[in-house]
N, C-alpha and C positions, 0 to 999 in steps of 0.2 A: 689600815685594816680593811678587809674586804668581806662583804656578805654576798652570797650567791644563792639566788632562788632557782630551784631546779624542778623541772617537770619532765614528763615523758618526751614531749616533742620540743620543748624549749620555746614555746610560743605563748599562748594565751594565759594559762594559769600562772606560770612562773613570772611573766611580765606583770600580772596583777599583784602578785606577792611583792615583787620588786617595788612597784609604785606604792604599795601600802607601807613597806619598810621605810622608803624615802620620806613619806608623809609623817610617819611616827617619829623619825629622827628630827624632822623639822619641828613637829609639835613639842618634842621633848627638849628643844633648844640645844641640840648637840652640835658643838663647834668642832669636834674632832674630825679628822679626815677619814671618812668611811665611804668606800666605794661600794655601791650596790648595783649588781647586774643580774642577769638571768641566763640560763643555759638549759640544754637538754641533757638527759641522763648519760647518753653515750659520749658526750664531749667533756664530761666532768671527771676530774681526777682529784686525788687527795690534796694536791698542792694548788688547786684552782682558786681557793679562797681560805679565809680564816674560819668562817662559819657558813654552813650550808642549810638552807631552809627548804625542806622537801615534804611532800605529802607522805604521811606515815606508811602507806602501803608500798612506797618506793624505797624505803630505807634499806631493805636487803639488797636492792640492785646496786646501791652505792657502797659496796663492800670495801672499796679502796679509800673510803673517807673515814678517818678516825672517829670513833663513836663520840668523843667529847667535842667534836666540831659539827656534829650532825644534829640539826634541830628538826625533829619530826612533828609535823603539824597534823592535828586531827581534822582541821578544816582550813582549806586555802582561802576561804572568804571571811573567816572570823578575825576581824582586825584586832579585837581584844586579846585573842590568843597570841597573835603575832606580836602585839605590843608587850605582852607579858614576857615572851622570849627575848625580845630586843632589850627590854629593861634589865633582865637577868644578865645578859651578856655585857651590857654597859656597866652594871655593878661589878661583875667579875673582872672586867678589864680596867676598872677604876676610871671610867669615863664619866665626866660630869654631865648631868641631865636634870630636867625638872621633875 
């Protein structure tokens, strides 16, 4: 499975979200093979990942991404919000976690 953090330029904020997701997966003791990376909006296509984490104002820009794969974040720095979304995905995909 692949998670992709997306921001306008594919640098700072998406990298920060990527690091937060990786830490959450570690904290949740997830053994599943989940690749987490980051990208810019222009390089992102609907088949780039299984789930896309993006700041909510950029959701419309990613029209090529299916809505059920799009995770719209109200805040890119709110680790609790990101954790809630990650855990929802883990539950949906039946992936064991703490």
